[in-house]
LOFI-585736 format. One record per residue (C-alpha): residue in three letters; x, y, z. Coordinates in steps of 0.2 Angstrom, whole numbers, padded with zeros to 4 digits, always signed. Layout:
<rs>
ALAXYZ;...
</rs>
This chain:
<rs>
UNK+0169+0178+0385;UNK+0177+0162+0377;UNK+0186+0152+0390;UNK+0202+0150+0380;UNK+0203+0169+0378;UNK+0199+0172+0396;UNK+0213+0161+0402;UNK+0225+0168+0388;UNK+0222+0185+0396;UNK+0224+0178+0414;UNK+0240+0168+0410;UNK+0247+0182+0399;UNK+0242+0199+0394;UNK+0230+0197+0379;UNK+0221+0184+0369;UNK+0236+0180+0359;UNK+0238+0163+0366;UNK+0220+0158+0365;UNK+0223+0147+0350;UNK+0237+0138+0358;UNK+0227+0135+0374;UNK+0213+0128+0363;UNK+0224+0117+0353;UNK+0235+0110+0366;UNK+0224+0111+0382;UNK+0228+0120+0398;UNK+0240+0107+0405;UNK+0251+0106+0390;UNK+0251+0125+0389;UNK+0257+0127+0407;UNK+0271+0114+0404;UNK+0277+0124+0389;UNK+0276+0140+0399;UNK+0286+0133+0414;UNK+0299+0127+0401;UNK+0301+0144+0393;UNK+0318+0151+0392;UNK+0324+0169+0393;UNK+0339+0180+0388;UNK+0351+0181+0402;UNK+0363+0194+0394;UNK+0364+0212+0400;UNK+0354+0224+0388;UNK+0364+0237+0378;UNK+0355+0251+0386;UNK+0364+0247+0402;UNK+0381+0248+0395;UNK+0386+0265+0402;UNK+0377+0263+0418;UNK+0387+0259+0434;UNK+0388+0241+0438;UNK+0400+0240+0452;UNK+0403+0249+0468;UNK+0418+0256+0461;UNK+0409+0263+0445;UNK+0395+0270+0456;UNK+0408+0279+0467;UNK+0416+0286+0452;UNK+0399+0292+0445;UNK+0395+0300+0461;UNK+0412+0309+0462;UNK+0409+0315+0444;UNK+0392+0322+0449;UNK+0400+0331+0464;UNK+0413+0338+0453;UNK+0402+0343+0438;UNK+0394+0360+0435;UNK+0375+0360+0439;UNK+0370+0358+0421;UNK+0382+0344+0418;UNK+0376+0335+0433;UNK+0358+0337+0428;UNK+0362+0330+0411;UNK+0370+0314+0419;UNK+0355+0311+0430;UNK+0344+0314+0415;UNK+0353+0300+0405;UNK+0351+0288+0419;UNK+0332+0292+0419;UNK+0332+0288+0401;UNK+0340+0272+0404;UNK+0327+0268+0417;UNK+0314+0272+0404;UNK+0323+0261+0391;UNK+0321+0247+0404;UNK+0303+0249+0405;UNK+0302+0248+0386;UNK+0313+0233+0385;UNK+0301+0224+0398;UNK+0285+0228+0389;UNK+0292+0222+0373;UNK+0296+0205+0381;UNK+0279+0204+0388;UNK+0272+0207+0371;UNK+0283+0195+0361;UNK+0284+0180+0371;UNK+0274+0165+0364;UNK+0272+0158+0382;UNK+0271+0174+0393;UNK+0267+0167+0410;UNK+0285+0169+0415;UNK+0284+0188+0412;UNK+0266+0188+0420;UNK+0274+0179+0436;UNK+0289+0191+0435;UNK+0277+0206+0436;UNK+0269+0197+0451;UNK+0285+0196+0460;UNK+0290+0213+0455;UNK+0275+0219+0464;UNK+0278+0208+0479;UNK+0296+0211+0482;UNK+0295+0229+0478;UNK+0311+0239+0474;UNK+0310+0255+0464;UNK+0323+0265+0453;UNK+0317+0281+0461;UNK+0324+0275+0478;UNK+0338+0263+0473;UNK+0344+0275+0459;UNK+0356+0262+0451;UNK+0348+0254+0435;UNK+0359+0239+0435;UNK+0354+0234+0452;UNK+0336+0236+0447;UNK+0339+0225+0432;UNK+0348+0212+0442;UNK+0333+0212+0454;UNK+0321+0210+0439;UNK+0331+0196+0431;UNK+0332+0186+0448;UNK+0313+0187+0449;UNK+0312+0181+0431;UNK+0324+0167+0434;UNK+0315+0161+0450;UNK+0298+0164+0444;UNK+0292+0146+0445;UNK+0305+0141+0459;UNK+0304+0140+0478;UNK+0296+0155+0488;UNK+0308+0152+0503;UNK+0323+0151+0491;UNK+0318+0167+0482;UNK+0315+0176+0498;UNK+0333+0172+0504;UNK+0340+0178+0487;UNK+0330+0194+0487;UNK+0337+0198+0504;UNK+0355+0197+0496;UNK+0351+0209+0482;UNK+0359+0227+0482;UNK+0342+0234+0476;UNK+0333+0227+0491;UNK+0345+0232+0505;UNK+0346+0249+0497;UNK+0327+0251+0494;UNK+0323+0246+0512;UNK+0337+0256+0520;UNK+0347+0241+0527;UNK+0363+0250+0521;UNK+0359+0261+0537;UNK+0356+0245+0548;UNK+0372+0242+0558;UNK+0376+0236+0575;UNK+0378+0253+0583;UNK+0362+0260+0575;UNK+0348+0248+0570;UNK+0336+0251+0556;UNK+0321+0240+0556;UNK+0314+0243+0539;UNK+0319+0228+0530;UNK+0316+0217+0545;UNK+0298+0224+0546;UNK+0293+0222+0528;UNK+0301+0204+0527;UNK+0288+0199+0539;UNK+0273+0211+0536;UNK+0273+0212+0517;UNK+0284+0198+0510;UNK+0280+0182+0521;UNK+0268+0182+0535;UNK+0257+0197+0535;UNK+0251+0208+0549;UNK+0246+0200+0566;UNK+0258+0185+0563;UNK+0274+0192+0572;UNK+0278+0203+0587;UNK+0288+0219+0588;UNK+0302+0209+0597;UNK+0303+0198+0581;UNK+0305+0214+0571;UNK+0318+0221+0583;UNK+0328+0205+0584;UNK+0327+0202+0566;UNK+0334+0219+0562;UNK+0349+0214+0573;UNK+0351+0198+0563;UNK+0351+0209+0547;UNK+0362+0222+0553;UNK+0378+0224+0542;UNK+0370+0216+0527;UNK+0376+0229+0515;UNK+0380+0233+0497;UNK+0392+0221+0488;UNK+0398+0220+0470;UNK+0386+0207+0463;UNK+0375+0205+0478;UNK+0373+0211+0496;UNK+0385+0205+0509;UNK+0388+0206+0527;UNK+0401+0218+0533;UNK+0411+0212+0548;UNK+0413+0229+0555;UNK+0394+0233+0554;UNK+0386+0217+0558;UNK+0378+0212+0575;UNK+0383+0196+0582;UNK+0372+0196+0598;UNK+0362+0181+0602;UNK+0344+0185+0598;UNK+0327+0176+0600;UNK+0317+0175+0584;UNK+0300+0167+0584;UNK+0304+0158+0600;UNK+0321+0151+0594;UNK+0337+0158+0601;UNK+0354+0159+0592;UNK+0365+0170+0582;UNK+0354+0171+0566;UNK+0358+0179+0550;UNK+0347+0182+0535;UNK+0346+0164+0528;UNK+0343+0156+0545;UNK+0330+0169+0549;UNK+0320+0165+0533;UNK+0321+0146+0537;UNK+0313+0151+0554;UNK+0299+0162+0546;UNK+0294+0148+0534;UNK+0291+0137+0549;UNK+0277+0148+0555;UNK+0259+0143+0553;UNK+0255+0159+0543;UNK+0269+0157+0530;UNK+0259+0150+0515;UNK+0243+0161+0516;UNK+0249+0178+0512;UNK+0257+0173+0495;UNK+0242+0161+0490;UNK+0230+0176+0493;UNK+0241+0187+0482;UNK+0243+0174+0468;UNK+0224+0172+0467;UNK+0221+0191+0467;UNK+0234+0193+0453;UNK+0227+0180+0442;UNK+0209+0177+0445;UNK+0200+0185+0459;UNK+0201+0203+0466;UNK+0193+0196+0482;UNK+0197+0178+0483;UNK+0186+0167+0495;UNK+0195+0164+0511;UNK+0191+0145+0509;UNK+0202+0145+0493;UNK+0216+0155+0502;UNK+0217+0142+0515;UNK+0214+0127+0504;UNK+0228+0132+0492;UNK+0239+0138+0506;UNK+0238+0121+0515;UNK+0244+0113+0498;UNK+0258+0126+0496;UNK+0265+0121+0513;UNK+0263+0103+0508;UNK+0274+0105+0493;UNK+0287+0115+0503;UNK+0283+0132+0495;UNK+0287+0126+0477;UNK+0278+0139+0466;UNK+0276+0128+0450;UNK+0265+0114+0458;UNK+0255+0128+0467;UNK+0251+0136+0450;UNK+0247+0120+0442;UNK+0235+0116+0455;UNK+0227+0133+0455;UNK+0225+0135+0437;UNK+0219+0117+0433;UNK+0206+0118+0447;UNK+0200+0135+0443;UNK+0199+0133+0424;UNK+0183+0123+0424;UNK+0174+0135+0435;UNK+0164+0150+0428;UNK+0174+0164+0436;UNK+0174+0177+0422;UNK+0170+0194+0428;UNK+0179+0191+0445;UNK+0194+0203+0442;UNK+0196+0221+0436;UNK+0210+0222+0422;UNK+0225+0231+0427;UNK+0232+0244+0415;UNK+0245+0232+0408;UNK+0233+0219+0403;UNK+0221+0232+0397;UNK+0233+0241+0385;UNK+0242+0225+0379;UNK+0225+0217+0375;UNK+0219+0232+0365;UNK+0236+0232+0355;UNK+0234+0214+0351;UNK+0216+0215+0346;UNK+0220+0230+0335;UNK+0236+0222+0328;UNK+0245+0238+0333;UNK+0262+0229+0332;UNK+0271+0245+0328;UNK+0266+0254+0344;UNK+0281+0261+0353;UNK+0283+0253+0370;UNK+0288+0269+0377;UNK+0271+0276+0374;UNK+0264+0260+0383;UNK+0276+0264+0398;UNK+0269+0282+0399;UNK+0251+0276+0398;UNK+0255+0264+0413;UNK+0262+0278+0423;UNK+0247+0289+0420;UNK+0236+0274+0425;UNK+0246+0272+0441;UNK+0255+0256+0436;UNK+0273+0263+0433;UNK+0285+0249+0431;UNK+0300+0249+0442;UNK+0292+0263+0452;UNK+0277+0258+0463;UNK+0270+0271+0475;UNK+0277+0262+0490;UNK+0284+0246+0497;UNK+0266+0239+0497;UNK+0265+0240+0478;UNK+0250+0242+0467;UNK+0234+0238+0477;UNK+0224+0233+0462;UNK+0206+0229+0462;UNK+0194+0244+0462;UNK+0210+0256+0462;UNK+0211+0251+0443;UNK+0194+0258+0439;UNK+0193+0275+0447;UNK+0183+0288+0436;UNK+0199+0296+0431;UNK+0207+0280+0425;UNK+0191+0275+0416;UNK+0191+0292+0407;UNK+0209+0290+0402;UNK+0206+0272+0395;UNK+0191+0278+0385;UNK+0202+0293+0378;UNK+0216+0281+0373;UNK+0203+0269+0365;UNK+0198+0283+0354;UNK+0216+0287+0349;UNK+0220+0269+0346;UNK+0205+0265+0336;UNK+0208+0281+0326;UNK+0226+0277+0323;UNK+0232+0293+0329;UNK+0248+0296+0338;UNK+0245+0297+0357;UNK+0257+0312+0359;UNK+0244+0324+0352;UNK+0235+0321+0369;UNK+0249+0316+0381;UNK+0262+0328+0386;UNK+0278+0319+0383;UNK+0295+0327+0380;UNK+0306+0323+0365;UNK+0320+0321+0377;UNK+0312+0306+0385;UNK+0305+0298+0370;UNK+0320+0302+0359;UNK+0310+0299+0343;UNK+0295+0304+0333;UNK+0278+0295+0335;UNK+0271+0290+0318;UNK+0253+0287+0315;UNK+0247+0270+0320;UNK+0240+0258+0308;UNK+0226+0247+0316;UNK+0216+0233+0310;UNK+0203+0222+0317;UNK+0202+0203+0312;UNK+0184+0199+0308;UNK+0175+0186+0298;UNK+0171+0194+0281;UNK+0159+0181+0277;UNK+0148+0184+0292;UNK+0133+0195+0295;UNK+0131+0209+0308;UNK+0125+0197+0321;UNK+0139+0184+0319;UNK+0152+0198+0319;UNK+0145+0205+0335;UNK+0145+0188+0343;UNK+0163+0185+0338;UNK+0168+0202+0346;UNK+0158+0199+0361;UNK+0166+0182+0363;UNK+0183+0189+0362;UNK+0181+0205+0372;UNK+0167+0204+0385;UNK+0164+0193+0399;UNK+0145+0197+0398;UNK+0132+0203+0386;UNK+0114+0207+0388;UNK+0099+0212+0378;UNK+0102+0231+0381;UNK+0120+0229+0375;UNK+0115+0218+0360;UNK+0103+0231+0354;UNK+0117+0244+0356;UNK+0129+0234+0345;UNK+0116+0231+0332;UNK+0112+0249+0331;UNK+0131+0252+0327;UNK+0132+0237+0315;UNK+0115+0237+0307;UNK+0106+0222+0299;UNK+0110+0228+0282;UNK+0128+0228+0285;UNK+0138+0224+0270;UNK+0155+0215+0274;UNK+0161+0218+0256;UNK+0158+0237+0256;UNK+0173+0249+0255;UNK+0169+0256+0273;UNK+0166+0239+0281;UNK+0182+0239+0291;UNK+0178+0256+0298;UNK+0161+0250+0303;UNK+0168+0235+0313;UNK+0181+0247+0321;UNK+0167+0258+0327;UNK+0158+0243+0335;UNK+0175+0238+0343;UNK+0178+0255+0350;UNK+0160+0255+0358;UNK+0163+0238+0366;UNK+0180+0242+0374;UNK+0172+0258+0382;UNK+0160+0248+0392;UNK+0162+0243+0410;UNK+0161+0225+0404;UNK+0177+0226+0395;UNK+0187+0232+0410;UNK+0183+0215+0419;UNK+0189+0198+0416;
</rs>
């Protein structure tokens, strides 16, 4: 696979940025990516969703006072809003010239998990997502503090039930186990005392706030330090621990480059992460610029998001409805805003089970044939809210080339590896007497493309 294409996929979701990386070099591309802007306004689809505690209470009261059918209709509308939000985010991923911010937002989305299914307030989920986008290249310690102050997180991890007379340890435990240090780097006493420090951190208007009647003001001992610690002081203490940098550096390496990163690299980049005081931007620059010269193609299984957005780019499927993409992701186990649990998507081999592979091949056929997916996918009109026209797909290929050069171009774009057996297979599809000027030439190249994207080699980058 062409190195520029490989890194375009790694730093985004397709080969769309390959020419930019080739033209300006990786360092300049990263600089532009870090400087990328984003729209901070609230999307129109959230207009009628509750945004304040008062509006949420009014909505709940309306649900309680409504007939069962009316209540179901109100709940269905909020589910539709959630689906609109998935569509909105997928469109952002596709349309960005420098998509690294969205790629990193998705990384944080799977690190600081908070799902609509549990939170049930779309605006809070949107706020959470926007915070991840805003802080995508910022400071890990700062982001951790801000995440603890989101309504979405205190609701998702049950800190609304954590009060001085009835302690709930969920947020305290995941703060240590999944967000910062990892298993084995804290004690059960740290969790219990941390829960006391977080007691009373509850829902607020724009963010979570401590409620005086609910908070616990006991003196606690947290990682050997004694005092009356609250959320921000607790995070400061956590980031003083020896293990603080390594959980995140491992996950970043897994997200971008290696399904199984070498421990030497985890330690090496983790030590640097501590040195730069947990700043994300310099860590990413160091990882990407140092891993770029290495021959690492084939080290990672594509997640469903990269798989489908790469296909859409290669097929020029610009009119593809993002709601269909969202539904495909759900089928593949990568449902945006709805991870299966607080651990998030595990990735790796879980992205290539026999069922997922079969689904991918079925979708490859449908896309290459330009047919509407809803012939195969059970999808209600109420959720989609619109009809699905037939897709128009088109492969960009060199019309002055011969069969071997066209095969070589596609292999370079799509596959990290080719061998003699595969080459013979491609040449049997696009034969030596292939005429690029013939009326059916596009269809012949599309058949070759379809065969390539069904191989195990296409599933890996």
